[in-house]
PAFIPA-959740 format. One record per atom (N, C-alpha, C): residue number from 1; residue in three letters; chain; atom name; x, y, z. Coordinates in Angstrom, 2 decimals. Atoms other than C-alpha are relative to their C-alpha. Example, Ala and Ser with C-alpha at 12.3 -4.5 7.8 and 13.67 -1.06 7.14 Angstrom:
<recs>
{num=1, residu=ALA, chaine=A, atome=N, xx=0.89, yy=-1.19, zz=0.00}
{num=1, residu=ALA, chaine=A, atome=CA, xx=12.30, yy=-4.50, zz=7.80}
{num=1, residu=ALA, chaine=A, atome=C, xx=0.90, yy=1.20, zz=0.00}
{num=2, residu=SER, chaine=A, atome=N, xx=-0.82, yy=-1.19, zz=-0.06}
{num=2, residu=SER, chaine=A, atome=CA, xx=13.67, yy=-1.06, zz=7.14}
{num=2, residu=SER, chaine=A, atome=C, xx=-0.77, yy=1.09, zz=0.73}
</recs>
This chain:
<recs>
{num=1, residu=MET, chaine=A, atome=N, xx=-1.17, yy=-0.66, zz=-0.79}
{num=1, residu=MET, chaine=A, atome=CA, xx=-5.97, yy=-6.47, zz=-8.82}
{num=1, residu=MET, chaine=A, atome=C, xx=0.07, yy=1.55, zz=-0.42}
{num=2, residu=GLU, chaine=A, atome=N, xx=-0.17, yy=-1.42, zz=0.14}
{num=2, residu=GLU, chaine=A, atome=CA, xx=-5.76, yy=-2.63, zz=-8.36}
{num=2, residu=GLU, chaine=A, atome=C, xx=1.30, yy=0.34, zz=-0.38}
{num=3, residu=LYS, chaine=A, atome=N, xx=-1.49, yy=-0.63, zz=0.41}
{num=3, residu=LYS, chaine=A, atome=CA, xx=-2.82, yy=-0.85, zz=-10.13}
{num=3, residu=LYS, chaine=A, atome=C, xx=0.02, yy=1.45, zz=0.60}
{num=4, residu=ILE, chaine=A, atome=N, xx=-0.46, yy=-1.20, zz=-0.57}
{num=4, residu=ILE, chaine=A, atome=CA, xx=-1.30, yy=2.08, zz=-8.26}
{num=4, residu=ILE, chaine=A, atome=C, xx=1.07, yy=0.58, zz=-0.75}
{num=5, residu=VAL, chaine=A, atome=N, xx=-1.05, yy=-0.44, zz=0.86}
{num=5, residu=VAL, chaine=A, atome=CA, xx=0.59, yy=4.15, zz=-10.73}
{num=5, residu=VAL, chaine=A, atome=C, xx=0.68, yy=1.27, zz=0.76}
{num=6, residu=ILE, chaine=A, atome=N, xx=-0.68, yy=-1.10, zz=-0.74}
{num=6, residu=ILE, chaine=A, atome=CA, xx=3.31, yy=6.43, zz=-9.12}
{num=6, residu=ILE, chaine=A, atome=C, xx=0.97, yy=0.59, zz=-0.83}
{num=7, residu=LYS, chaine=A, atome=N, xx=-0.87, yy=-0.92, zz=0.89}
{num=7, residu=LYS, chaine=A, atome=CA, xx=5.47, yy=9.09, zz=-10.65}
{num=7, residu=LYS, chaine=A, atome=C, xx=1.33, yy=0.02, zz=0.63}
{num=8, residu=ASP, chaine=A, atome=N, xx=-1.22, yy=0.03, zz=-0.71}
{num=8, residu=ASP, chaine=A, atome=CA, xx=8.19, yy=8.72, zz=-8.10}
{num=8, residu=ASP, chaine=A, atome=C, xx=0.66, yy=-1.32, zz=0.10}
{num=9, residu=GLU, chaine=A, atome=N, xx=-0.68, yy=1.29, zz=-0.15}
{num=9, residu=GLU, chaine=A, atome=CA, xx=10.62, yy=5.95, zz=-7.08}
{num=9, residu=GLU, chaine=A, atome=C, xx=-0.73, yy=-0.84, zz=0.94}
{num=10, residu=PHE, chaine=A, atome=N, xx=0.75, yy=0.77, zz=-1.02}
{num=10, residu=PHE, chaine=A, atome=CA, xx=8.37, yy=4.85, zz=-4.17}
{num=10, residu=PHE, chaine=A, atome=C, xx=-1.15, yy=0.75, zz=0.61}
{num=11, residu=ILE, chaine=A, atome=N, xx=1.27, yy=-0.63, zz=-0.72}
{num=11, residu=ILE, chaine=A, atome=CA, xx=5.16, yy=5.44, zz=-2.28}
{num=11, residu=ILE, chaine=A, atome=C, xx=-0.05, yy=-0.60, zz=1.40}
{num=12, residu=LYS, chaine=A, atome=N, xx=0.20, yy=0.70, zz=-1.41}
{num=12, residu=LYS, chaine=A, atome=CA, xx=4.52, yy=4.89, zz=1.41}
{num=12, residu=LYS, chaine=A, atome=C, xx=-1.28, yy=-0.68, zz=0.04}
{num=13, residu=LEU, chaine=A, atome=N, xx=1.11, yy=0.73, zz=-0.01}
{num=13, residu=LEU, chaine=A, atome=CA, xx=2.13, yy=2.23, zz=2.34}
{num=13, residu=LEU, chaine=A, atome=C, xx=-1.24, yy=0.69, zz=0.44}
{num=14, residu=GLY, chaine=A, atome=N, xx=1.26, yy=-0.68, zz=-0.30}
{num=14, residu=GLY, chaine=A, atome=CA, xx=-0.39, yy=4.41, zz=4.06}
{num=14, residu=GLY, chaine=A, atome=C, xx=-0.64, yy=0.82, zz=-1.09}
{num=15, residu=GLN, chaine=A, atome=N, xx=0.43, yy=-0.80, zz=1.27}
{num=15, residu=GLN, chaine=A, atome=CA, xx=-0.57, yy=6.73, zz=0.95}
{num=15, residu=GLN, chaine=A, atome=C, xx=-0.51, yy=-0.89, zz=-1.07}
{num=16, residu=ALA, chaine=A, atome=N, xx=0.43, yy=0.98, zz=0.94}
{num=16, residu=ALA, chaine=A, atome=CA, xx=-0.90, yy=3.72, zz=-1.21}
{num=16, residu=ALA, chaine=A, atome=C, xx=-1.34, yy=-0.50, zz=0.29}
{num=17, residu=MET, chaine=A, atome=N, xx=1.43, yy=0.57, zz=-0.50}
{num=17, residu=MET, chaine=A, atome=CA, xx=-3.91, yy=2.34, zz=0.76}
{num=17, residu=MET, chaine=A, atome=C, xx=-1.09, yy=1.03, zz=-0.28}
{num=18, residu=LYS, chaine=A, atome=N, xx=0.97, yy=-1.07, zz=0.40}
{num=18, residu=LYS, chaine=A, atome=CA, xx=-5.59, yy=5.66, zz=0.33}
{num=18, residu=LYS, chaine=A, atome=C, xx=-0.32, yy=0.06, zz=-1.42}
{num=19, residu=LEU, chaine=A, atome=N, xx=0.16, yy=-0.07, zz=1.43}
{num=19, residu=LEU, chaine=A, atome=CA, xx=-4.97, yy=5.78, zz=-3.45}
{num=19, residu=LEU, chaine=A, atome=C, xx=-0.77, yy=-1.18, zz=-0.59}
{num=20, residu=ALA, chaine=A, atome=N, xx=0.88, yy=1.17, zz=0.47}
{num=20, residu=ALA, chaine=A, atome=CA, xx=-6.38, yy=2.23, zz=-3.77}
{num=20, residu=ALA, chaine=A, atome=C, xx=-1.24, yy=0.00, zz=0.47}
{num=21, residu=GLY, chaine=A, atome=N, xx=1.34, yy=-0.03, zz=-0.50}
{num=21, residu=GLY, chaine=A, atome=CA, xx=-9.42, yy=3.23, zz=-1.92}
{num=21, residu=GLY, chaine=A, atome=C, xx=-0.35, yy=-1.04, zz=1.06}
{num=22, residu=PHE, chaine=A, atome=N, xx=0.17, yy=0.98, zz=-1.07}
{num=22, residu=PHE, chaine=A, atome=CA, xx=-8.79, yy=0.61, zz=0.72}
{num=22, residu=PHE, chaine=A, atome=C, xx=-0.45, yy=0.69, zz=1.36}
{num=23, residu=VAL, chaine=A, atome=N, xx=0.43, yy=-0.84, zz=-1.15}
{num=23, residu=VAL, chaine=A, atome=CA, xx=-9.24, yy=3.36, zz=3.45}
{num=23, residu=VAL, chaine=A, atome=C, xx=-0.27, yy=1.46, zz=-0.32}
{num=24, residu=ASP, chaine=A, atome=N, xx=0.43, yy=-1.43, zz=0.40}
{num=24, residu=ASP, chaine=A, atome=CA, xx=-10.55, yy=6.86, zz=3.58}
{num=24, residu=ASP, chaine=A, atome=C, xx=1.02, yy=1.13, zz=0.50}
{num=25, residu=SER, chaine=A, atome=N, xx=-0.90, yy=-0.93, zz=-0.54}
{num=25, residu=SER, chaine=A, atome=CA, xx=-7.82, yy=8.51, zz=5.71}
{num=25, residu=SER, chaine=A, atome=C, xx=1.29, yy=-0.56, zz=0.30}
{num=26, residu=GLY, chaine=A, atome=N, xx=-1.32, yy=0.51, zz=-0.58}
{num=26, residu=GLY, chaine=A, atome=CA, xx=-4.20, yy=8.29, zz=6.85}
{num=26, residu=GLY, chaine=A, atome=C, xx=-0.15, yy=-0.66, zz=1.37}
{num=27, residu=LEU, chaine=A, atome=N, xx=0.22, yy=0.65, zz=-1.23}
{num=27, residu=LEU, chaine=A, atome=CA, xx=-5.47, yy=7.56, zz=10.32}
{num=27, residu=LEU, chaine=A, atome=C, xx=-0.62, yy=-1.36, zz=-0.03}
{num=28, residu=ASP, chaine=A, atome=N, xx=0.52, yy=1.40, zz=0.37}
{num=28, residu=ASP, chaine=A, atome=CA, xx=-7.67, yy=4.69, zz=9.09}
{num=28, residu=ASP, chaine=A, atome=C, xx=1.13, yy=-0.93, zz=-0.41}
{num=29, residu=ALA, chaine=A, atome=N, xx=-1.09, yy=0.95, zz=0.52}
{num=29, residu=ALA, chaine=A, atome=CA, xx=-4.51, yy=3.28, zz=7.27}
{num=29, residu=ALA, chaine=A, atome=C, xx=0.93, yy=-0.27, zz=1.14}
{num=30, residu=LYS, chaine=A, atome=N, xx=-0.82, yy=0.16, zz=-1.03}
{num=30, residu=LYS, chaine=A, atome=CA, xx=-2.46, yy=3.78, zz=10.37}
{num=30, residu=LYS, chaine=A, atome=C, xx=-0.53, yy=-1.09, zz=1.09}
{num=31, residu=ILE, chaine=A, atome=N, xx=0.71, yy=0.94, zz=-1.01}
{num=31, residu=ILE, chaine=A, atome=CA, xx=-4.97, yy=1.87, zz=12.68}
{num=31, residu=ILE, chaine=A, atome=C, xx=0.03, yy=-1.57, zz=-0.63}
{num=32, residu=CYS, chaine=A, atome=N, xx=-0.01, yy=1.37, zz=0.60}
{num=32, residu=CYS, chaine=A, atome=CA, xx=-5.19, yy=-1.03, zz=10.03}
{num=32, residu=CYS, chaine=A, atome=C, xx=1.35, yy=-0.67, zz=-0.06}
{num=33, residu=ILE, chaine=A, atome=N, xx=-1.49, yy=0.45, zz=0.05}
{num=33, residu=ILE, chaine=A, atome=CA, xx=-1.46, yy=-1.24, zz=9.67}
{num=33, residu=ILE, chaine=A, atome=C, xx=0.42, yy=-0.59, zz=1.20}
{num=34, residu=GLN, chaine=A, atome=N, xx=-0.39, yy=0.44, zz=-1.37}
{num=34, residu=GLN, chaine=A, atome=CA, xx=-0.87, yy=-1.31, zz=13.34}
{num=34, residu=GLN, chaine=A, atome=C, xx=-0.68, yy=-1.16, zz=0.52}
{num=35, residu=ALA, chaine=A, atome=N, xx=0.83, yy=1.16, zz=-0.43}
{num=35, residu=ALA, chaine=A, atome=CA, xx=-3.47, yy=-3.94, zz=13.83}
{num=35, residu=ALA, chaine=A, atome=C, xx=0.48, yy=-1.27, zz=-0.76}
{num=36, residu=GLY, chaine=A, atome=N, xx=-0.38, yy=1.29, zz=0.73}
{num=36, residu=GLY, chaine=A, atome=CA, xx=-1.58, yy=-6.34, zz=11.40}
{num=36, residu=GLY, chaine=A, atome=C, xx=-0.89, yy=-0.42, zz=-1.07}
{num=37, residu=GLU, chaine=A, atome=N, xx=1.03, yy=0.48, zz=1.16}
{num=37, residu=GLU, chaine=A, atome=CA, xx=-4.33, yy=-6.36, zz=8.82}
{num=37, residu=GLU, chaine=A, atome=C, xx=0.47, yy=0.20, zz=-1.36}
{num=38, residu=VAL, chaine=A, atome=N, xx=-0.46, yy=-0.37, zz=1.31}
{num=38, residu=VAL, chaine=A, atome=CA, xx=-2.15, yy=-5.33, zz=5.90}
{num=38, residu=VAL, chaine=A, atome=C, xx=1.27, yy=-0.85, zz=-0.27}
{num=39, residu=ARG, chaine=A, atome=N, xx=-1.13, yy=0.82, zz=0.48}
{num=39, residu=ARG, chaine=A, atome=CA, xx=0.24, yy=-7.58, zz=3.90}
{num=39, residu=ARG, chaine=A, atome=C, xx=0.66, yy=0.72, zz=-1.15}
{num=40, residu=VAL, chaine=A, atome=N, xx=-0.77, yy=-0.42, zz=1.12}
{num=40, residu=VAL, chaine=A, atome=CA, xx=3.02, yy=-6.40, zz=1.75}
{num=40, residu=VAL, chaine=A, atome=C, xx=0.86, yy=-1.18, zz=-0.54}
{num=41, residu=ASN, chaine=A, atome=N, xx=-0.63, yy=1.06, zz=0.66}
{num=41, residu=ASN, chaine=A, atome=CA, xx=4.32, yy=-8.92, zz=-0.68}
{num=41, residu=ASN, chaine=A, atome=C, xx=-0.31, yy=-1.33, zz=0.70}
{num=42, residu=GLY, chaine=A, atome=N, xx=0.35, yy=1.19, zz=-0.76}
{num=42, residu=GLY, chaine=A, atome=CA, xx=2.46, yy=-11.62, zz=1.22}
{num=42, residu=GLY, chaine=A, atome=C, xx=0.29, yy=-0.16, zz=1.39}
{num=43, residu=GLU, chaine=A, atome=N, xx=-0.38, yy=0.05, zz=-1.41}
{num=43, residu=GLU, chaine=A, atome=CA, xx=3.92, yy=-10.82, zz=4.58}
{num=43, residu=GLU, chaine=A, atome=C, xx=-0.71, yy=1.14, zz=0.79}
{num=44, residu=VAL, chaine=A, atome=N, xx=0.50, yy=-1.05, zz=-0.87}
{num=44, residu=VAL, chaine=A, atome=CA, xx=2.24, yy=-8.88, zz=7.44}
{num=44, residu=VAL, chaine=A, atome=C, xx=0.97, yy=1.20, zz=0.20}
{num=45, residu=CYS, chaine=A, atome=N, xx=-0.83, yy=-1.06, zz=-0.10}
{num=45, residu=CYS, chaine=A, atome=CA, xx=3.51, yy=-5.43, zz=7.58}
{num=45, residu=CYS, chaine=A, atome=C, xx=-0.60, yy=1.02, zz=0.96}
{num=46, residu=MET, chaine=A, atome=N, xx=0.52, yy=-0.91, zz=-0.89}
{num=46, residu=MET, chaine=A, atome=CA, xx=3.19, yy=-3.12, zz=10.44}
{num=46, residu=MET, chaine=A, atome=C, xx=0.64, yy=1.30, zz=0.03}
{num=47, residu=GLN, chaine=A, atome=N, xx=-0.66, yy=-1.31, zz=0.18}
{num=47, residu=GLN, chaine=A, atome=CA, xx=5.09, yy=-0.07, zz=9.25}
{num=47, residu=GLN, chaine=A, atome=C, xx=-0.84, yy=0.85, zz=-0.88}
{num=48, residu=ARG, chaine=A, atome=N, xx=0.97, yy=-0.92, zz=0.87}
{num=48, residu=ARG, chaine=A, atome=CA, xx=2.92, yy=2.71, zz=8.14}
{num=48, residu=ARG, chaine=A, atome=C, xx=0.90, yy=0.69, zz=-1.19}
{num=49, residu=GLY, chaine=A, atome=N, xx=-0.80, yy=-0.66, zz=0.99}
{num=49, residu=GLY, chaine=A, atome=CA, xx=5.84, yy=4.36, zz=6.33}
{num=49, residu=GLY, chaine=A, atome=C, xx=0.82, yy=-0.79, zz=-0.85}
{num=50, residu=LYS, chaine=A, atome=N, xx=-0.73, yy=1.06, zz=0.78}
{num=50, residu=LYS, chaine=A, atome=CA, xx=7.07, yy=1.21, zz=4.60}
{num=50, residu=LYS, chaine=A, atome=C, xx=-0.11, yy=0.51, zz=-1.48}
{num=51, residu=LYS, chaine=A, atome=N, xx=-0.09, yy=-0.58, zz=1.35}
{num=51, residu=LYS, chaine=A, atome=CA, xx=8.32, yy=2.34, zz=1.13}
{num=51, residu=LYS, chaine=A, atome=C, xx=-0.37, yy=-1.15, zz=-0.88}
{num=52, residu=LEU, chaine=A, atome=N, xx=0.39, yy=1.06, zz=0.92}
{num=52, residu=LEU, chaine=A, atome=CA, xx=6.63, yy=0.40, zz=-1.73}
{num=52, residu=LEU, chaine=A, atome=C, xx=0.65, yy=0.46, zz=-1.47}
{num=53, residu=TYR, chaine=A, atome=N, xx=-0.69, yy=-0.21, zz=1.37}
{num=53, residu=TYR, chaine=A, atome=CA, xx=8.57, yy=0.18, zz=-5.14}
{num=53, residu=TYR, chaine=A, atome=C, xx=-0.80, yy=-0.79, zz=-1.07}
{num=54, residu=HIS, chaine=A, atome=N, xx=0.54, yy=0.60, zz=1.21}
{num=54, residu=HIS, chaine=A, atome=CA, xx=7.58, yy=-0.84, zz=-8.63}
{num=54, residu=HIS, chaine=A, atome=C, xx=-0.02, yy=-1.57, zz=0.09}
{num=55, residu=GLY, chaine=A, atome=N, xx=0.10, yy=1.50, zz=-0.17}
{num=55, residu=GLY, chaine=A, atome=CA, xx=6.24, yy=-4.42, zz=-8.49}
{num=55, residu=GLY, chaine=A, atome=C, xx=-0.42, yy=-0.51, zz=1.23}
{num=56, residu=ASN, chaine=A, atome=N, xx=0.49, yy=0.42, zz=-1.27}
{num=56, residu=ASN, chaine=A, atome=CA, xx=5.42, yy=-4.51, zz=-4.84}
{num=56, residu=ASN, chaine=A, atome=C, xx=-1.49, yy=-0.19, zz=-0.01}
{num=57, residu=THR, chaine=A, atome=N, xx=1.63, yy=0.21, zz=-0.18}
{num=57, residu=THR, chaine=A, atome=CA, xx=1.87, yy=-5.75, zz=-3.91}
{num=57, residu=THR, chaine=A, atome=C, xx=-0.19, yy=0.24, zz=1.39}
{num=58, residu=PHE, chaine=A, atome=N, xx=0.31, yy=-0.18, zz=-1.39}
{num=58, residu=PHE, chaine=A, atome=CA, xx=-0.02, yy=-5.11, zz=-0.74}
{num=58, residu=PHE, chaine=A, atome=C, xx=-1.54, yy=-0.41, zz=-0.06}
{num=59, residu=SER, chaine=A, atome=N, xx=1.35, yy=0.51, zz=0.00}
{num=59, residu=SER, chaine=A, atome=CA, xx=-3.37, yy=-6.43, zz=0.29}
{num=59, residu=SER, chaine=A, atome=C, xx=-0.70, yy=0.19, zz=1.46}
{num=60, residu=PHE, chaine=A, atome=N, xx=0.79, yy=-0.32, zz=-1.16}
{num=60, residu=PHE, chaine=A, atome=CA, xx=-6.03, yy=-5.60, zz=2.81}
{num=60, residu=PHE, chaine=A, atome=C, xx=-1.39, yy=-0.54, zz=-0.13}
{num=61, residu=HIS, chaine=A, atome=N, xx=1.29, yy=0.54, zz=0.01}
{num=61, residu=HIS, chaine=A, atome=CA, xx=-9.23, yy=-7.58, zz=3.65}
{num=61, residu=HIS, chaine=A, atome=C, xx=-0.42, yy=-0.61, zz=-1.35}
{num=62, residu=GLY, chaine=A, atome=N, xx=0.35, yy=0.63, zz=1.19}
{num=62, residu=GLY, chaine=A, atome=CA, xx=-9.09, yy=-9.66, zz=0.51}
{num=62, residu=GLY, chaine=A, atome=C, xx=0.20, yy=0.79, zz=-1.31}
{num=63, residu=GLU, chaine=A, atome=N, xx=-0.42, yy=-0.73, zz=1.17}
{num=63, residu=GLU, chaine=A, atome=CA, xx=-8.28, yy=-6.82, zz=-1.86}
{num=63, residu=GLU, chaine=A, atome=C, xx=1.41, yy=0.21, zz=-0.15}
{num=64, residu=GLU, chaine=A, atome=N, xx=-1.43, yy=-0.10, zz=0.15}
{num=64, residu=GLU, chaine=A, atome=CA, xx=-4.94, yy=-6.47, zz=-3.48}
{num=64, residu=GLU, chaine=A, atome=C, xx=0.32, yy=1.06, zz=-1.12}
{num=65, residu=ALA, chaine=A, atome=N, xx=-0.31, yy=-1.07, zz=0.87}
{num=65, residu=ALA, chaine=A, atome=CA, xx=-3.08, yy=-3.78, zz=-5.30}
{num=65, residu=ALA, chaine=A, atome=C, xx=1.53, yy=-0.24, zz=-0.29}
{num=66, residu=VAL, chaine=A, atome=N, xx=-1.26, yy=-0.01, zz=0.32}
{num=66, residu=VAL, chaine=A, atome=CA, xx=0.23, yy=-3.50, zz=-7.15}
{num=66, residu=VAL, chaine=A, atome=C, xx=0.49, yy=1.28, zz=-0.36}
{num=67, residu=ILE, chaine=A, atome=N, xx=-0.61, yy=-1.35, zz=0.28}
{num=67, residu=ILE, chaine=A, atome=CA, xx=2.58, yy=-0.63, zz=-7.53}
{num=67, residu=ILE, chaine=A, atome=C, xx=0.70, yy=-0.11, zz=-1.34}
{num=68, residu=VAL, chaine=A, atome=N, xx=-0.76, yy=-0.15, zz=1.40}
{num=68, residu=VAL, chaine=A, atome=CA, xx=3.61, yy=0.43, zz=-11.02}
{num=68, residu=VAL, chaine=A, atome=C, xx=0.45, yy=1.39, zz=-0.15}
{num=69, residu=SER, chaine=A, atome=N, xx=-0.71, yy=-1.30, zz=0.19}
{num=69, residu=SER, chaine=A, atome=CA, xx=6.05, yy=3.12, zz=-11.55}
{num=69, residu=SER, chaine=A, atome=C, xx=0.18, yy=0.48, zz=-1.57}
{num=70, residu=ASN, chaine=A, atome=N, xx=-0.15, yy=-0.38, zz=1.35}
{num=70, residu=ASN, chaine=A, atome=CA, xx=6.13, yy=5.24, zz=-14.76}
{num=70, residu=ASN, chaine=A, atome=C, xx=1.31, yy=0.89, zz=-0.15}
{num=71, residu=ILE, chaine=A, atome=N, xx=-1.31, yy=-0.78, zz=0.07}
{num=71, residu=ILE, chaine=A, atome=CA, xx=9.60, yy=6.61, zz=-14.22}
{num=71, residu=ILE, chaine=A, atome=C, xx=0.66, yy=-0.65, zz=-1.20}
{num=72, residu=GLU, chaine=A, atome=N, xx=-0.80, yy=0.64, zz=1.26}
{num=72, residu=GLU, chaine=A, atome=CA, xx=11.71, yy=6.10, zz=-17.45}
{num=72, residu=GLU, chaine=A, atome=C, xx=1.49, yy=0.27, zz=0.23}
</recs>
């Protein structure tokens, strides 16, 4: 499982997909999300701007990532 470390309270799903290396661009993320190919915490998510917080997971084509915040 890929760990996405963020320095803020949240990250948007499209940005997280790019950081995880699941897609190459925001446009690719948008297309995949709108096609229902992405799951957040096990459920299909079709919101590109969905906010992901510490502990949230997302998956795409069998690959999974978790959000880890380093805010203290």
